[in-house]
C-alpha positions as CSV (number, residue, x, y, z in Angstrom):
1,D,118.7,97.6,155.8
2,E,117.6,94.6,158.3
3,N,116.6,97.1,161.2
4,R,114.5,98.6,158.5
5,Y,112.7,95.1,157.5
6,I,112.3,94.8,161.3
7,E,110.9,98.4,162.0
8,A,108.5,97.4,159.4
9,L,107.5,94.2,161.0
10,N,107.1,96.1,164.1
11,K,104.2,98.5,162.7
12,V,102.5,95.2,160.9
13,S,100.2,94.1,163.8
14,V,101.5,89.9,163.6
15,K,101.6,88.3,166.7
16,T,102.7,84.9,165.3
17,K,105.3,83.1,163.6
18,D,102.6,82.1,161.1
19,E,101.4,85.3,160.6
20,I,105.0,86.6,160.0
21,N,105.7,84.6,157.7
22,A,102.3,84.5,155.4
23,A,103.2,88.8,155.5
24,A,106.5,87.7,154.6
25,G,105.7,85.4,151.7
26,L,102.8,88.4,150.3
27,L,106.3,90.8,150.9
28,G,108.1,88.4,148.8
29,D,105.4,87.8,145.9
30,V,104.7,91.6,145.5
31,I,108.9,92.0,144.9
32,N,108.2,89.2,142.8
33,M,105.4,90.6,140.6
34,F,107.0,94.3,141.0
35,V,110.4,92.6,139.3
36,R,108.5,90.7,137.1
37,S,106.6,93.8,135.6
38,S,110.1,95.7,135.5
39,Y,111.3,93.5,133.3
40,L,108.4,93.4,131.4
41,L,108.1,97.3,131.0
42,S,111.5,97.4,129.9
43,K,111.4,94.2,127.0
44,D,108.7,96.3,125.8
45,E,110.2,99.8,126.0
46,G,112.9,97.9,124.0
47,I,110.8,96.3,121.3
48,V,108.5,99.6,120.6
49,G,112.1,101.4,120.3
50,G,112.9,98.9,117.7
51,I,109.9,99.2,116.3
52,R,110.2,103.3,116.4
53,E,114.0,102.2,114.7
54,N,112.3,100.2,112.3
55,I,109.6,102.5,111.2
56,E,112.1,105.8,110.6
57,K,114.1,103.2,108.2
58,A,110.8,102.7,106.2
59,T,110.0,106.0,106.1
60,A,114.0,107.1,104.8
61,Q,113.5,104.1,102.5
62,I,110.3,105.3,101.0
63,A,112.1,108.8,100.1
64,V,114.5,106.6,98.5
65,V,111.7,105.0,96.6
66,N,109.5,107.9,95.7
67,E,112.9,110.1,93.9
68,C,113.5,106.9,91.6
69,S,110.1,106.6,90.7
70,K,109.9,110.1,90.3
71,Q,112.8,109.5,87.6
72,I,110.8,107.0,86.3
73,G,107.8,109.6,85.4
74,A,110.9,111.7,84.0
75,F,112.0,109.2,81.7
76,G,108.4,107.9,80.3
77,S,107.8,112.0,79.6
78,R,111.1,111.7,78.2
79,Q,110.1,108.5,76.3
80,K,107.0,110.2,74.3
81,I,109.1,113.5,73.4
82,L,111.3,110.8,71.6
83,S,108.1,108.6,70.6
84,L,106.8,111.8,68.9
85,N,110.0,113.1,67.3
86,A,110.2,109.5,65.2
87,S,106.8,109.6,64.1
88,I,107.2,113.5,62.7
89,E,110.6,112.0,61.0
90,A,109.0,108.7,59.9
91,A,106.0,110.8,58.3
92,R,108.6,113.2,56.4
93,A,110.5,109.8,55.5
94,G,106.8,108.5,54.1
95,D,107.4,104.8,52.5
96,A,111.5,104.6,53.6
97,G,109.9,105.5,57.5
98,K,107.3,103.0,57.7
99,G,109.7,100.7,60.3
100,F,110.6,103.4,61.9
101,A,106.8,104.1,62.5
102,V,106.3,100.6,63.9
103,V,108.8,101.2,66.1
104,A,108.1,105.1,67.5
105,T,104.7,103.4,68.2
106,E,106.1,101.0,70.3
107,V,108.0,103.1,72.1
108,Q,104.9,105.0,72.6
109,K,103.1,102.0,74.1
110,L,106.1,101.2,76.3
111,A,105.9,105.3,77.7
112,D,102.5,105.0,78.4
113,G,102.8,101.7,80.7
114,M,106.3,103.5,82.2
115,S,103.8,106.4,83.0
116,Q,101.3,104.1,84.0
117,A,103.2,102.2,86.3
118,S,105.0,105.4,87.9
119,F,101.6,106.9,88.8
120,D,100.4,103.1,90.1
121,I,103.9,103.1,92.3
122,N,103.1,106.9,93.3
123,K,99.7,106.4,94.8
124,A,101.0,102.9,96.5
125,L,103.8,105.2,98.2
126,K,101.5,108.0,98.9
127,E,98.8,104.9,101.2
128,L,102.3,103.5,102.6
129,T,103.4,106.9,103.8
130,T,100.1,108.0,105.4
131,T,100.3,104.4,107.2
132,V,104.0,104.0,108.1
133,N,102.8,108.3,109.2
134,S,100.0,107.2,111.2
135,L,102.7,104.2,113.2
136,N,105.4,106.9,114.2
137,K,102.8,109.0,116.4
């Protein structure tokens, strides 16, 4: 290896010890910059890899939340049907079903709220999915 350095120095037209020391110092600086940039590049690649991994995890978590949101929407739909059936039965019962009618109305309000919440969650998830997918390119 020393022979290669000596050959390299012979190819450079330097004549004095000061010029050789200056060239060696410059070479040392270049080597330090190369090592530093290589280190920073590997560090950046590690960070980018971690970001990609977390984006993939976020994508999987979004899929789970989407499924939960679909279930909430389905519960809201079933709740509306139960509320409608309860209202029909309350009407058939006449005065005796008035209390039941109040409960049916409240169940209907809950179902409407659940449907709206499900809609809002789905909208937010679509926006989040778009954002995460744009990061994953």
